[in-house]
C-alpha positions as CSV (number, residue, x, y, z in Angstrom):
1,X,1.5,-15.6,-0.3
2,X,0.0,-17.7,2.5
3,X,1.0,-21.3,2.0
4,X,3.6,-23.6,0.5
5,X,1.6,-24.3,-2.6
6,X,1.3,-20.6,-3.3
7,X,5.1,-20.3,-3.0
8,X,5.5,-23.1,-5.5
9,X,3.2,-21.3,-7.9
10,X,5.2,-18.0,-7.4
11,X,8.5,-19.8,-8.1
12,X,7.1,-21.4,-11.2
13,X,6.0,-18.0,-12.5
14,X,9.5,-16.6,-11.8
15,X,10.9,-19.4,-13.9
16,X,9.2,-18.0,-17.0
17,X,11.5,-14.9,-17.1
18,X,15.0,-14.6,-18.3
19,X,16.4,-11.9,-16.1
20,X,13.8,-11.2,-13.3
21,X,14.3,-9.1,-10.2
22,X,11.7,-10.3,-7.7
23,X,10.2,-8.3,-4.8
24,X,8.0,-10.1,-2.4
25,X,5.5,-9.0,0.3
26,X,5.0,-10.7,3.7
27,X,2.9,-13.8,4.0
28,X,-0.8,-13.3,4.5
29,X,-1.8,-11.7,7.9
30,X,1.8,-11.4,9.1
31,X,2.2,-7.6,8.9
32,X,-1.2,-7.2,10.6
33,X,-0.1,-9.5,13.4
34,X,3.2,-7.7,13.8
35,X,1.4,-4.4,14.2
36,X,-1.1,-5.9,16.6
37,X,1.8,-7.4,18.7
38,X,3.5,-4.0,18.9
39,X,0.3,-2.3,20.1
40,X,-0.3,-5.0,22.7
41,X,3.3,-4.5,24.0
42,X,2.8,-0.8,24.2
43,X,-0.4,-1.3,26.2
44,X,1.4,-3.6,28.7
45,X,0.4,-7.0,27.4
46,X,3.8,-8.5,26.6
47,X,2.7,-12.1,27.1
48,X,0.1,-11.8,24.3
49,X,2.5,-9.9,22.1
50,X,5.1,-12.7,22.5
51,X,2.4,-15.3,21.8
52,X,1.7,-13.6,18.4
53,X,5.5,-13.7,17.7
54,X,5.5,-17.4,18.5
55,X,2.6,-17.9,16.1
56,X,4.4,-16.1,13.3
57,X,7.5,-18.3,14.0
58,X,5.5,-21.5,13.9
59,X,3.6,-20.6,10.7
60,X,6.7,-19.8,8.7
61,X,8.5,-22.9,10.0
62,X,5.6,-25.0,8.9
63,X,5.4,-23.3,5.5
64,X,9.1,-24.2,4.8
65,X,8.7,-27.8,6.1
66,X,5.6,-28.4,4.0
67,X,7.3,-26.9,0.9
68,X,10.4,-29.1,1.3
69,X,8.4,-32.2,2.0
70,X,6.5,-31.7,-1.3
71,X,9.6,-30.8,-3.3
72,X,12.3,-33.3,-2.3
73,X,15.9,-32.3,-3.1
74,X,19.3,-33.4,-1.9
75,X,19.9,-30.0,-0.4
76,X,16.7,-29.9,1.6
77,X,18.3,-30.6,5.0
78,X,20.7,-27.7,4.5
79,X,17.9,-25.5,3.3
80,X,15.8,-26.4,6.3
81,X,18.6,-25.7,8.7
82,X,19.3,-22.3,7.1
83,X,15.6,-21.3,7.1
84,X,15.1,-22.4,10.8
85,X,18.1,-20.4,11.9
86,X,17.1,-17.3,10.0
87,X,13.5,-17.4,11.3
88,X,14.7,-17.9,14.8
89,X,17.0,-14.9,14.5
90,X,14.2,-12.7,13.3
91,X,11.7,-13.8,16.0
92,X,14.4,-13.3,18.7
93,X,14.9,-9.8,17.4
94,X,11.1,-9.2,17.3
95,X,10.7,-10.3,20.9
96,X,13.5,-7.9,22.0
97,X,11.8,-5.0,20.1
98,X,8.5,-5.9,21.8
99,X,10.2,-6.0,25.2
100,X,11.6,-2.5,24.5
101,X,8.2,-1.2,23.6
102,X,6.7,-2.8,26.7
103,X,9.2,-1.1,28.9
104,X,8.8,2.3,27.3
105,X,5.0,1.9,27.3
106,X,5.2,3.8,24.0
107,X,5.2,2.8,20.3
108,X,7.4,5.2,18.4
109,X,7.0,5.4,14.7
110,X,10.6,4.1,14.1
111,X,10.0,1.2,16.4
112,X,6.8,0.3,14.6
113,X,8.6,0.3,11.2
114,X,11.4,-2.0,12.7
115,X,8.7,-4.5,13.8
116,X,6.3,-4.2,10.8
117,X,9.1,-4.9,8.3
118,X,10.1,-8.3,9.8
119,X,7.4,-10.1,7.7
120,X,9.1,-9.1,4.4
121,X,12.5,-9.8,5.8
122,X,11.5,-13.4,6.7
123,X,9.4,-14.1,3.5
124,X,12.1,-12.9,1.1
125,X,14.8,-15.0,2.7
126,X,12.7,-18.1,2.9
127,X,11.4,-17.8,-0.7
128,X,15.0,-17.5,-2.0
129,X,16.0,-20.6,0.0
130,X,12.9,-22.6,-1.3
131,X,13.9,-21.7,-4.8
132,X,17.1,-23.7,-4.3
133,X,15.0,-26.8,-3.8
134,X,13.6,-26.3,-7.3
135,X,17.2,-26.0,-8.7
136,X,16.7,-22.2,-9.2
137,X,19.6,-19.8,-8.7
138,X,17.6,-17.6,-6.3
139,X,19.6,-15.2,-4.0
140,X,18.3,-13.2,-1.1
141,X,19.1,-9.5,-1.1
142,X,18.4,-7.4,1.9
143,X,16.2,-4.5,0.8
144,X,18.0,-2.1,3.1
145,X,21.0,-2.4,0.7
146,X,18.9,-1.0,-2.2
147,X,15.9,1.0,-0.9
148,X,17.3,4.2,0.7
149,X,14.9,6.7,2.2
150,X,14.5,9.6,4.5
151,X,13.6,9.1,8.2
152,X,9.9,9.8,7.9
153,X,8.8,6.5,9.5
154,X,5.6,4.9,8.4
155,X,5.6,6.6,5.0
156,X,9.2,7.2,4.1
157,X,10.2,9.1,1.0
158,X,12.6,7.1,-1.2
159,X,16.0,8.6,-2.2
160,X,15.7,7.9,-5.9
161,X,19.3,8.9,-6.7
162,X,20.8,6.6,-4.1
163,X,18.4,3.8,-5.1
164,X,19.7,4.2,-8.7
165,X,23.3,3.8,-7.5
166,X,22.6,0.8,-5.3
167,X,20.5,-1.0,-7.9
168,X,23.7,-1.4,-9.9
169,X,24.6,-4.3,-7.6
170,X,21.6,-6.2,-8.8
171,X,23.0,-6.1,-12.4
172,X,26.0,-7.9,-11.0
173,X,23.8,-10.6,-9.4
174,X,21.8,-11.0,-12.7
175,X,25.1,-11.2,-14.8
176,X,26.2,-14.0,-12.5
177,X,23.1,-16.0,-13.4
178,X,21.2,-15.5,-10.1
179,X,17.7,-14.2,-9.5
180,X,17.6,-11.5,-6.7
181,X,14.8,-12.0,-4.2
182,X,14.1,-8.8,-2.3
183,X,11.6,-8.0,0.5
184,X,9.3,-5.1,-0.4
185,X,7.7,-2.4,1.8
186,X,10.9,-1.5,3.8
187,X,14.1,0.4,3.4
188,X,16.8,2.2,5.3
189,X,17.0,5.7,6.7
190,X,20.4,7.7,6.5
191,X,21.1,6.6,10.1
192,X,20.7,2.9,9.3
193,X,17.4,2.4,10.9
194,X,14.5,0.6,9.2
195,X,11.8,2.5,7.4
196,X,8.6,1.5,5.6
197,X,6.9,2.9,2.5
198,X,3.3,2.7,3.6
199,X,0.4,0.4,2.7
200,X,1.0,-1.8,-0.3
201,X,4.6,-0.6,-0.1
202,X,5.9,-3.8,-1.8
203,X,4.5,-2.6,-5.1
204,X,6.2,0.7,-4.6
205,X,9.5,-1.1,-3.9
206,X,9.1,-3.0,-7.2
207,X,8.5,0.1,-9.2
208,X,11.4,2.0,-7.6
209,X,13.8,-0.8,-8.5
210,X,12.2,-1.4,-11.9
211,X,12.5,2.3,-12.7
212,X,16.1,2.4,-11.5
213,X,17.1,-0.6,-13.6
214,X,15.2,0.6,-16.7
215,X,13.1,-2.6,-16.7
216,X,11.3,-3.8,-19.8
217,X,8.1,-4.2,-17.7
218,X,7.0,-4.1,-14.0
219,X,4.5,-6.8,-13.1
220,X,2.4,-6.8,-9.9
221,X,1.2,-10.3,-9.1
222,X,-1.7,-10.4,-6.7
223,X,-4.8,-12.5,-6.1
224,X,-7.1,-10.9,-8.6
225,X,-6.9,-10.7,-12.4
226,X,-6.0,-7.0,-12.7
227,X,-7.7,-3.8,-11.6
228,X,-11.5,-3.8,-11.6
229,X,-14.1,-1.1,-11.9
230,X,-14.3,-1.3,-8.1
231,X,-13.1,-3.6,-5.3
232,X,-14.5,-7.1,-6.3
233,X,-14.4,-8.2,-2.7
234,X,-17.3,-5.9,-1.9
235,X,-18.8,-5.0,-5.3
236,X,-19.9,-8.4,-6.8
237,X,-20.6,-7.0,-10.3
238,X,-17.3,-5.2,-10.6
239,X,-15.7,-5.7,-14.0
240,X,-12.0,-6.0,-15.0
241,X,-10.4,-3.1,-16.8
242,X,-8.0,-4.2,-19.6
243,X,-6.0,-1.0,-19.9
244,X,-5.5,2.1,-17.8
245,X,-3.4,5.2,-18.0
246,X,-0.8,5.9,-15.3
247,X,-2.9,8.9,-14.2
248,X,-6.2,7.1,-13.7
249,X,-4.6,4.1,-12.0
250,X,-2.8,6.4,-9.6
251,X,-6.0,8.3,-8.8
252,X,-7.7,5.0,-8.2
253,X,-5.0,3.9,-5.7
254,X,-5.0,7.3,-4.0
255,X,-8.7,7.2,-3.5
256,X,-8.8,3.8,-1.9
257,X,-8.3,1.0,-4.5
258,X,-6.2,-1.6,-2.7
259,X,-4.3,-3.1,-5.6
260,X,-1.6,-0.5,-5.8
261,X,0.3,1.8,-3.5
262,X,-0.6,5.4,-4.6
263,X,3.1,6.2,-5.5
264,X,3.8,2.9,-7.3
265,X,3.4,4.3,-10.8
266,X,5.5,7.4,-10.6
267,X,8.9,5.7,-11.3
268,X,7.4,3.6,-14.1
269,X,5.8,6.6,-15.7
270,X,9.0,8.6,-15.7
271,X,10.7,5.8,-17.6
272,X,7.6,5.0,-19.6
273,X,7.7,1.4,-18.4
274,X,4.4,-0.6,-18.8
275,X,3.0,-2.0,-15.6
276,X,0.9,-5.2,-15.5
277,X,-1.4,-6.3,-12.7
278,X,-1.8,-10.0,-12.9
279,X,-3.3,-13.0,-10.9
280,X,-0.7,-15.4,-9.5
281,X,-3.5,-18.1,-9.3
282,X,-4.5,-17.5,-12.9
283,X,-1.2,-16.6,-14.6
284,X,-2.5,-16.9,-18.1
285,X,-5.2,-14.2,-17.5
286,X,-4.3,-11.0,-19.3
287,X,-4.9,-8.8,-16.2
288,X,-4.6,-5.0,-16.5
289,X,-2.0,-3.1,-18.5
290,X,-1.1,0.4,-17.3
291,X,0.6,2.8,-19.8
292,X,1.0,6.5,-20.5
293,X,-2.1,7.0,-22.6
294,X,-5.3,5.0,-22.5
295,X,-8.8,6.2,-23.5
296,X,-12.2,4.8,-22.7
297,X,-15.7,5.6,-24.0
298,X,-17.6,5.1,-20.7
299,X,-19.2,7.9,-18.7
300,X,-17.0,6.9,-15.8
301,X,-14.0,4.6,-15.7
302,X,-14.0,3.2,-12.2
303,X,-15.1,3.7,-8.6
304,X,-12.9,3.6,-5.4
305,X,-13.9,3.9,-1.8
306,X,-12.0,4.6,1.4
307,X,-13.1,4.0,5.0
308,X,-11.8,5.5,8.2
309,X,-12.2,9.1,7.0
310,X,-12.9,12.2,9.0
311,X,-14.4,15.6,8.1
312,X,-12.5,18.4,9.6
313,X,-14.2,21.8,9.5
314,X,-12.3,25.0,10.5
315,X,-14.3,28.2,10.8
316,X,-12.2,31.4,10.9
317,X,-12.3,33.8,13.8
318,X,-13.6,37.3,12.7
319,X,-10.1,38.7,13.2
320,X,-8.6,36.3,10.6
321,X,-8.6,37.5,7.0
322,X,-9.8,35.0,4.3
323,X,-6.6,34.6,2.4
324,X,-4.5,34.3,5.6
325,X,-7.0,31.8,7.0
326,X,-6.7,29.3,4.1
327,X,-3.0,29.7,3.9
328,X,-2.5,28.9,7.6
329,X,-4.9,25.8,7.4
330,X,-3.1,24.3,4.4
331,X,0.3,25.1,5.8
332,X,-0.6,23.2,8.9
333,X,-1.7,20.2,6.8
334,X,1.7,20.3,5.0
335,X,3.7,20.4,8.2
336,X,1.9,17.3,9.5
337,X,2.1,15.6,6.1
338,X,-1.6,14.9,6.0
339,X,-2.9,14.6,2.4
340,X,-6.4,15.9,1.6
341,X,-8.9,13.8,-0.3
342,X,-11.6,16.3,-0.8
343,X,-12.2,19.9,0.3
344,X,-15.0,22.5,0.3
345,X,-14.1,26.2,1.0
346,X,-15.7,29.5,1.6
347,X,-13.9,32.7,2.6
348,X,-14.5,32.0,6.3
349,X,-14.5,28.2,6.6
350,X,-13.1,25.1,5.1
351,X,-14.2,21.5,5.3
352,X,-11.6,18.8,4.6
353,X,-12.0,15.1,4.1
354,X,-8.9,13.2,5.2
355,X,-7.9,9.8,6.6
356,X,-8.2,9.4,10.3
357,X,-4.7,9.7,11.9
358,X,-3.0,9.9,15.2
359,X,-1.7,13.3,13.9
360,X,-5.2,14.7,13.9
361,X,-5.1,15.8,17.5
362,X,-1.9,17.7,17.0
363,X,-3.3,19.3,13.9
364,X,-6.4,20.3,15.7
365,X,-4.5,21.9,18.5
366,X,-2.5,23.9,16.1
367,X,-5.5,25.1,14.1
368,X,-7.3,26.3,17.2
369,X,-5.3,29.5,16.7
370,X,-6.9,30.0,13.3
371,X,-10.6,29.2,14.1
372,X,-13.1,26.9,15.7
373,X,-12.7,23.2,15.0
374,X,-15.3,20.6,14.3
375,X,-14.4,16.9,13.7
376,X,-16.8,14.3,12.4
377,X,-15.4,10.8,12.5
378,X,-16.4,7.4,11.0
379,X,-16.9,8.7,7.5
380,X,-16.3,7.0,4.2
381,X,-15.3,8.4,0.8
382,X,-16.7,7.1,-2.5
383,X,-15.0,8.5,-5.6
384,X,-15.9,8.2,-9.2
385,X,-12.7,8.3,-11.4
386,X,-12.2,9.0,-15.1
387,X,-15.4,10.9,-15.7
388,X,-16.3,12.1,-19.2
389,X,-17.0,15.8,-18.7
390,X,-19.7,15.7,-21.3
391,X,-21.6,13.2,-19.1
392,X,-21.3,15.2,-15.9
393,X,-24.8,16.5,-15.7
394,X,-26.4,13.0,-16.4
395,X,-23.9,11.5,-14.0
396,X,-24.9,13.8,-11.1
397,X,-28.5,12.9,-11.7
398,X,-27.9,9.2,-11.7
399,X,-25.8,9.4,-8.5
400,X,-28.6,11.2,-6.7
401,X,-31.2,8.8,-8.0
402,X,-29.7,6.1,-5.8
403,X,-28.6,8.1,-2.8
404,X,-30.6,10.9,-1.2
405,X,-29.1,14.3,-0.4
406,X,-29.7,13.6,3.3
407,X,-27.2,10.7,3.2
408,X,-24.3,12.8,1.8
409,X,-22.1,14.8,4.1
410,X,-20.1,16.4,1.3
411,X,-19.8,16.2,-2.4
412,X,-16.9,17.6,-4.6
413,X,-16.0,17.5,-8.2
414,X,-12.5,18.2,-9.7
415,X,-12.7,19.0,-13.4
416,X,-9.0,18.8,-14.0
417,X,-8.8,15.3,-12.5
418,X,-12.2,14.2,-13.6
419,X,-13.2,12.9,-10.1
420,X,-16.5,13.2,-8.3
421,X,-16.2,12.4,-4.5
422,X,-19.0,11.8,-2.0
423,X,-18.5,11.6,1.7
424,X,-21.0,9.4,3.6
425,X,-21.3,7.7,7.0
426,X,-18.7,4.9,7.1
427,X,-21.4,2.3,8.0
428,X,-23.2,3.1,4.8
429,X,-20.1,3.4,2.5
430,X,-20.1,-0.1,1.0
431,X,-23.9,0.0,0.5
432,X,-23.7,3.4,-1.1
433,X,-20.8,2.2,-3.4
434,X,-22.8,-0.9,-4.4
435,X,-25.8,1.2,-5.3
436,X,-23.8,3.7,-7.4
437,X,-21.8,0.9,-9.1
438,X,-25.0,-1.0,-10.1
439,X,-26.4,2.2,-11.6
440,X,-23.4,3.4,-13.5
441,X,-21.6,0.2,-14.6
């Protein structure tokens, strides 16, 4: 949501529903700017960090002013005053947090979450207020009252039982005739500090609340008409997929598709709630429906790709037994909560593809006790998802017709999950993905 006309479109979509609970993300670019400001403060550039905070302030103020000017209402002056006051409060808090980071010369994970979540806190309050200008009974609800998590900052684990209890308050709001407007992406740790759920966390928030409330459906409204065979921003001939299973949609998200958070579908799947991915700019498009069982007759369903990957190779010392070696490697990955995207193993070595992370140095230092370490950075992962096993031989041949073996750093196939993954140089990732997509789809 990046301008007042988009906000009007969103509110008109909300009007269609009888008892909607609405979860919103930050306005376009805001979260990225907040993260950038926090990093600048940590590096000692407080002036530039404050300048970004002022820009965020001005943009949201202008958004509200433009919306109210185009949608005249007798309450508009009160709405404007309320919005101006709330935005000023959040920006004042943001600047104090940035000053703290500047003084500490360190950006702790908890502090980053507190800063990064301000975008959703602002957007959800402002959208609820703008709804009043359209005579809608929209009510802001702070997500921290509903989304309870552990204290794993940056990628917090939700407390599903507590969320179920807290979601009961939303029933009261709905029974009163109001539409709750809640910021996605963030929640609250047991000690009251702010946590975030990770990239595309607003979708995850929606699914958590939808699951807790036994919703009839969960709808993810974005800027594309559903989920495509690959990312349409980079793959020009990508095609929309009408229907997906929970399993295949989750795998697409995990392996790099940007439409959904990888954990989004779990709460919906447990309750068997259909999930729809739709286009807010083309609300009548059918989009993609995600359900428990969905078949297809293609050799491969879709392709995802993920940049900023590394290949970590650990070769065991002669004194380390094979079974002990692998156990210790994967135990270290678990301790650092680093998910593995692809892996090749022998008795004496293991090569792992995983996302580049600030935790990588700590992991490497720990694994030195197990074996020699080699790290290759700037890699990209291209994954083919939903493969028909009967087509596997032909599929391999077709993939290697468009990319030479010299271009590939690693290739893995998982029969159970029906996924073929190829690791290449990051600079060639999109080009490789385009070639494979054109050949297969």
